[in-house]
N, C-alpha and C positions, 0 to 999 in steps of 0.2 A: 915956689910960690902954690899955693893951694889953688886946684881947678875951682871952679864955679860949683861943679857936682859937691865938692868934697865941702865948700861952704854952706849949700844945698842940705846935706845930711847933718852938718852943726848945726845946722837952725840960724845959721846969719842970713843967710837972703829965704825967705819965705817960698814956698812950696805949698803944691794939692798932692799930698802924702797918698799913697797907695796902700804899702804894705812895707815893714822892715823887718829886720834880724837882726842877730850880730854880726852879718858878714854883709848885708846887701840891705840896699833900699832901692824904692820903684816911688816914683813922681808922675804925674802927667806934663807932656811935653807944653811947653805955654804958648808954642807957635806950630801948634800941631799938622800934621797932613788929612787926620780925621778925627772926629769927637771919640775920643779915650785914648790917643795916641799917646803909650806910655813910655818911659825911659826905667829901665832895670840898670843899676848898677853897684858895684862893689865898693863898700865903704873904704877897703884897702885902695890907694890912689895908685893906681898903675894903668899907665898910657895904653898899651895896647892888650886885647883880649886875649892874643896867644901867649903872652909874657905872664898869666897866671899861672901859680903853680896846679899840680895838675888836678887834684881831689878838691881845690877851692876853682876850678874851671868848670868842674863835672856840678858841684854843688849851685853856683851861679844857676847855669841853664838847667836846673830842677828848681831853684828860685823864679827864674824866667818861667818857667812852664806852670806853676803856680797861681802867679800873677797873671798871665795870659789867660788862665782858664774864668778868672774871675773878670776880666776884659769882654771873653765874647760871652757869658750869663747876662752883662749889663748893658753890653753894645748889639744893637741886631747885627751882624754882619756874617758873612759866608766863611772867613777864615780871620783869624789874627795873622798879620804878615810880621816877619821878622827881618830885620837890619842890622848890621855890623857896618858902620861905616866909620868911626873915628877919628874923622880929619880935623872937626871942627871944635871939638872939647878934648884934652890931651888925659883923657879919662875914661876907660873903658865902659864901653856902655850899650845895650841892647835895645834898638827900638823896637815897643810891640804896637804893630798899627792894625786895627779894624778894617776889613776890605771886602769890597764885595767885587771888586774889579781889579786886575793888575797895575791899572793905570791909578789907583788909589796909594801905591807906592811911587810914584813919582817924587823924588825930594826936589826937584825942579819944579813943579808947580807951584802955586801961590800959596802959604800956609793961610790954615783958618784964623781968625782973630774972633775969640769969644770972650765974652764977658765974664767977671770974677764970677757972678751967681749961676753961669752956666759950668763955669770950671768946679766950681764947690760941689752942685747936682753931680755931673758927672763922677767927680771922685769921691763922693758920697753913695751911689749907687754902684762904683768896683768895690769897693770897701765892704758893702754891705753885703754883695755875692761871696767875696773872700771870705766873710765870716762863716757864711750857712756851708762852704765848703765842708 
């Protein structure tokens, strides 16, 4: 059965897309820890990040780095935190989270609930920053 991320990549479930190429896809987390919280996934459905073929794994991190650059330009923050947890969805994914304090990456904290207009605005800002890279 296809993961929710595979359905997002195929356009079966709507998302706030940030970037994509032939191998990877990035979109805003709909239950973010911070404004700009972005998920980066391989288009190939692989459950565990370390099961990715070596070259694809390297390309994945390069793509995530590119996306993180756009997020950092668009969202005021000290750093872009990175988390790879992988238990909640059986599809490898990297969380890119704008942060100013270590506690900004506490997944036990309540998630933000943002309106559609704000999510669209955040996505547009990040996309704009990526296109200017």
